[in-house]
C-alpha positions in Angstrom: 113.0 53.4 141.9 114.3 51.8 138.8 113.5 54.0 135.7 114.1 52.4 132.3 116.3 54.0 129.7 113.4 53.8 127.3 111.2 55.8 129.6 113.9 58.5 130.0 114.3 58.7 126.2 110.6 58.9 125.7 110.4 61.9 128.1 113.4 63.5 126.6 111.9 63.2 123.1 108.7 64.7 124.4 110.2 67.7 126.3 113.6 68.1 124.8 115.1 68.5 128.3 118.5 67.0 129.3 118.5 63.2 130.0 119.6 63.6 133.6 116.8 66.1 134.3 114.3 63.7 132.6 115.5 60.8 134.8 115.3 62.9 138.0 111.8 64.0 137.1 110.6 60.5 136.5 112.1 59.4 139.8 110.3 62.2 141.6 107.1 61.4 139.8 107.5 57.7 140.6 107.4 56.8 136.9 104.3 58.8 136.0 105.3 60.4 132.7 102.5 63.1 132.9 103.6 64.2 136.3 107.3 64.2 135.2 106.3 66.5 132.3 104.8 68.9 134.8 107.8 68.7 137.1 110.1 69.6 134.2 107.8 72.5 133.1 107.8 73.9 136.7 111.6 73.6 136.8 111.8 75.5 133.5 109.4 78.2 134.8 111.6 78.6 137.9 114.6 79.1 135.7 112.7 81.6 133.6 111.6 83.6 136.7 115.3 83.8 137.9 116.6 85.0 134.6 113.8 87.4 133.6 115.7 90.4 134.7 118.8 89.6 132.7 119.6 91.7 129.7 118.6 90.4 126.3 120.9 92.2 123.9 121.1 89.5 121.2 118.4 87.8 119.2 117.1 87.1 115.7 114.4 88.1 113.3 112.0 85.4 112.1 109.3 85.5 109.4 106.2 83.4 108.6 103.9 83.7 105.6 100.8 81.6 104.8 100.2 82.6 101.2 97.0 80.6 101.0 95.4 82.6 103.8 97.2 85.9 102.9 98.7 86.4 106.4 102.3 86.9 107.5 104.4 88.2 110.4 107.9 89.4 111.3 109.1 89.1 114.9 112.1 90.1 116.8 113.0 87.5 119.5 115.7 88.5 122.0 118.1 86.3 124.1 121.3 87.0 126.0 124.1 85.6 123.8 125.0 85.4 120.1 125.6 81.6 120.0 122.1 81.0 121.4 120.6 83.5 118.9 122.1 81.4 116.1 121.2 78.0 117.6 118.5 75.6 116.3 116.3 75.7 119.4 116.0 79.4 119.5 115.5 79.5 115.7 112.6 77.1 116.1 111.1 79.1 118.9 111.3 82.4 116.9 109.7 80.7 113.9 106.9 79.4 116.1 106.3 82.9 117.5 106.2 84.4 114.0 103.6 81.8 113.0 101.6 82.5 116.1 101.5 86.3 115.3 100.6 85.7 111.7 97.7 83.3 112.4 96.3 84.7 115.6 97.0 88.5 115.3 97.6 89.3 118.9 97.3 93.0 119.7 100.4 93.1 122.0 103.3 91.1 123.2 101.5 90.6 126.5 98.5 89.2 124.7 100.7 87.0 122.5 102.3 85.3 125.6 98.9 84.3 127.0 97.6 82.8 123.8 97.2 79.1 123.3 99.8 77.8 120.8 98.6 77.3 117.3 100.2 73.9 117.1 99.5 72.8 120.7 96.4 74.6 122.1 96.8 73.0 125.5 99.8 75.2 126.1 100.5 78.9 125.8 103.1 80.8 123.9 104.8 81.6 127.2 104.9 77.9 128.1 106.7 77.3 124.8 109.2 80.0 125.7 109.6 78.7 129.2 110.5 75.2 127.9 113.4 76.7 125.8 114.6 78.9 128.7 114.7 75.8 130.9 116.7 74.0 128.3 119.2 76.7 127.3 119.3 78.7 130.6 119.0 82.1 129.1 116.4 84.8 129.4 114.5 85.2 126.1 111.4 87.1 125.0 109.6 88.5 122.0 110.5 92.2 121.6 108.6 93.4 118.5 106.2 92.0 116.0 104.6 93.2 112.8 101.7 91.4 111.1 100.5 91.9 107.5 97.7 90.6 105.3 97.5 90.3 101.5 100.1 89.4 98.9 103.3 89.2 100.9 107.0 88.5 100.5 109.8 88.3 103.0 113.6 88.0 103.4 115.8 87.3 106.5 119.4 88.3 106.2 121.9 85.4 106.5 123.0 86.4 110.0 119.3 86.7 111.1 119.9 90.2 112.4 117.6 91.9 109.9 114.3 90.9 108.3 111.9 92.6 105.9 108.3 91.9 104.8 106.5 93.6 101.9 102.9 93.8 100.9 101.8 94.4 97.3 98.6 94.4 95.3 98.0 93.4 91.7 98.8 90.4 89.6 100.1 87.4 91.4 103.8 88.2 92.1 106.6 85.8 91.7 107.8 85.0 95.2 111.4 85.4 94.1 110.7 89.0 92.9 109.2 90.0 96.3 112.1 88.3 98.0 114.6 90.3 96.0 112.8 93.6 96.8 113.0 92.6 100.4 116.7 91.9 100.0 117.0 95.4 98.5 115.3 97.0 101.5 117.5 95.0 103.9 120.6 96.3 102.1 119.5 99.9 101.4 117.4 100.6 104.5 115.2 103.3 102.9 113.9 106.2 105.1 110.4 105.8 103.6 108.6 104.1 100.8 107.4 107.3 99.1 108.2 111.0 99.3 104.8 111.5 101.0 105.8 109.2 103.8 108.7 111.3 104.8 108.1 113.4 107.9 107.9 117.2 107.5 110.7 117.6 110.0 113.1 115.2 108.1 112.2 116.8 104.8 112.8 120.3 106.0 116.1 119.3 107.6 117.4 117.8 104.3 116.2 120.8 102.3 118.2 123.1 104.6 121.3 121.0 104.2 120.9 121.0 100.4 120.5 124.8 100.3 123.5 125.3 102.6 125.7 123.1 100.5 124.5 124.8 97.3 125.1 128.3 98.7 128.6 127.3 99.6 129.5 127.0 95.9 129.3 130.8 95.6 127.2 130.5 92.4 124.5 132.9 91.4 121.1 132.5 93.2 119.3 130.9 90.3 122.1 128.3 89.9 122.2 127.7 93.7 118.5 126.9 93.5 119.0 124.3 90.8 122.0 122.8 92.6 119.8 122.5 95.8 117.0 120.8 93.7 119.6 118.4 92.2 120.9 117.5 95.7 117.3 116.8 96.9 116.6 114.6 93.9 119.8 112.7 94.7 118.7 112.4 98.4 115.3 111.0 97.3 116.9 108.5 95.0 119.1 107.3 97.9 116.5 107.2 100.6 113.0 106.7 99.1 112.3 103.0 98.3 110.3 103.4 95.1 112.9 105.9 93.7 116.0 103.9 94.7 117.9 102.1 91.9 117.3 98.4 92.3 120.4 96.8 93.8 120.5 93.9 91.2 119.9 96.2 88.2 120.5 99.9 88.8 119.1 100.8 85.4 115.6 100.7 86.9 114.1 101.8 90.2 112.3 99.6 92.7 109.1 101.4 91.6 109.8 100.6 88.0 110.5 97.0 88.8 107.2 96.5 90.6 105.2 98.4 88.0 106.6 96.2 85.2 105.4 93.2 87.1 101.9 94.6 87.4 102.2 95.3 91.1 101.3 98.2 93.3 103.4 98.7 96.4 101.4 98.9 99.7 103.9 98.9 102.6 106.9 97.3 104.0 108.3 96.5 107.5 112.0 96.2 108.4 113.2 94.9 111.7 116.7 94.9 113.0 117.7 93.2 116.3 118.3 95.8 119.0 117.0 98.7 116.9 114.5 101.0 118.6 111.0 100.7 117.3 
């Protein structure tokens, strides 16, 4: 059957599959474009099924915020290789998944995969992933997701390996200010936002280390106690977000910066590719 170049191009534009695959699908479908689309999708699904067990050690973090609706999400999408993680098709997919999580608030990754796409309700999120798997020939999947509501800011590191989202309350924040706080969190990786958020186990461990180091100085007991207190104060400044000196101006803490802007910190999320939840 003679298939025109225009028909092949139209199918390729619609599915983003290779030209030869599009032509073969049209021949199999006897020129019926809708049938050809289904043939290509089935082929992509077959590819996905074959690759589903392969390790996904690479990936990228994506963020989406709808400020008007006050919703946002961070997602970690995994794939097999670094070049794919940095490619345009995988980037678009990750962004689409982040938007889906923000808008639809799925309770789990399993639920996310079954949902109709926000921008194409006739298809599911898994259908969208399947199409990209069929095109790139790598296993890929969403690994983690975090959804927030309210006044939000985000930042994705330039290599897409780390992403942060922050929620604040108060006066309308400058997007750039929230972005810079997220950049700070990306760089400094705080253990917790506040002292009260630190687990008792971690706190006790750090206190024991401080006491041991202070005792090793051989100073009198009252001096040792002050040294230990000083070491803990330093540890808090290094590890507690609101007490950390701001990376772009260490004369003030992150807490001072937000307070000066009329903002109250609520919470943050930081995702790094491959990091355990």
